[in-house]
N, C-alpha and C positions, 0 to 999 in steps of 0.2 A: 375958767378957773385961773386964779393967780399963779404966776410962775413959781413963786416961793412956796405956795401951798403944795404945788405939785412936787417940788423938790423935797420938801419935808415928808410928804406922804410916801414918796418913793424910797427915801432913806429909812423910814420906819418900817416899810414893807419887807425889806431885806432881812432884818433879824426875825421877823415873824415867819418868813419863808424858811429860813435855815434852822430855826429852833422850835418854835411852837407848833408848826404844822406836822411834826413827826407824831404828835399825839392823836391826830385825827386821820392819819394816813392808814391805808389798807395794806398791811405788810410793809413793804418799802415804798409804796406808791402814794404820793400826796399831790394835791393840786399845786400847780405852778402859778401862783398869784402874780409873780413878777412878769411872766410871759403874758398873762392876761392884761396887765397894765400896759405893757409894751404894745400889745395888739390894739387895744382901744386908743392909745396915743397915736400910733401910726395910722390907724384907720380914719380917725377924725381930724388929725392935725396935718398930715401929709407925710410923704415918704422920708424926706430929709429930717423932719422932727422925730419920726419913728426910729430912724437910723441913729440919730444922736441920743435918743432916750435909751435905745438898746445898747449902744456903746457905754454910756454912763452907768446904767444899771448893771451891765455885764461886768464892768470894772469893779464896781462895789461888791457884786456877788462873788467875783473871783478873790477879792481881798478878804472877805469875811466868811466865806463858806468852806474854805479849805480844799476846794476843787483845784485841779491843775490850772495854772494861770493861762488865760487866753481862751478857755473852753466856753465860758459864759459870754465873754466879749464877742466871740465869733457867732455863737448861736443866737444870742439876743439881738445883736445888730442885724443879722439876717432876718430875724422875725420882725423887727421894726420896719425894715425896708420892704419886705414882702407884704406886710399888712398895709403899709402906706400905698403900695402899688395896687392892692386890692381895693382900697378905699377910693382910688381914683376912678375905678370902673363902675362902682355901685353908688348911685346918688342917694338912695334911701336904703335902709336896711330893716330887717325883721329879726325876730328871735331865731327863727329857723336858719336864716342866712348867716347870722352871727355864729350860731352853734356849729354850722358846717365849716365855716372858715376857721374857727378856733380848733376844730377837730383836725383839719388838714394841716394847719400851722403847727399844732402840737405833735402830730405824727412826723412831720418834716424835721422839727426840732429834735425829737427822740431819735430819728435815724441819724442825724448829724452827730449827736452825742454818742450813739452806738458806734459810728465809724471812728470817732476819736478814740473811744475806749478799745476798739478792735486794733487800731493802729498802735496804741501805747501798751495795752495789757496783753494782747495776743488773741488766742482763739476763743471767741464767745459765739455760740450758735445764734444766728440771726432769728431763726424761728422761735427759739426759746426766749430771747430778749424781747421780741415783738409780742409774744403771747403773755409774758409775765410782767413786762415793764412798760413798753411803748404804748401798746393798745389800752391797757387800763388807765395809764396816766392821761392819755388823750381823751378817753371817755370821761374821766374825772374833771379834766379841764373844760370839756364841753359842757358838762352839767353846771359847773360853778360859773363859767362864763355866761351861759344862758340866764342863770339866776341873776348875775350881776347886771347883765344888759336889761332884763325885764324889770328888775327892782330899782335900778338906778339910772342907767344911761338913757333909756327910752323915756323915762319920766322927767329928766332934767332938760330935755329938748336941746341937746347939744348940736350946734351947727357945724358941719364939716368945713374945713378950710376952703375958701374960694366960693362958697355958696351964699346966697342971699337968705337972710332969716325970713321965715314965713310970718305973715301978720297975725296968725291965730295962735 
């Protein structure tokens, strides 16, 4: 994919994430499409590209979403770095592996956001936050990420950074 196409797609995804997805969310839980884009970028491009994408998208999210400044920068940069490191260990991937990694990354992201809110806002019970926000959002991201991988990424035959293309 062209670099400018990626930048335009990423910039258009932020308003969709912050405004339009509230209509399809379940209560206050909605899929995190930006996290999914960062995951696929880091997994297929490498950890430094994932980190850079996470920093850039986190900065845009912080500027446009009204969240405390630095929250999305830190969590999305971590997500890009972790997904890039995961991509280094797996040469090929399946829908099940992708969904499992997205689930773990989403839970880790949710726990980091919870820790930030706990630090800033005060006493929020972890069990309640996990039951009503972190786990449902992770499941939502897992299903949407599996569909995106199955419908798009696996069919486009994207090659990971540093691997040779297959002749078929």
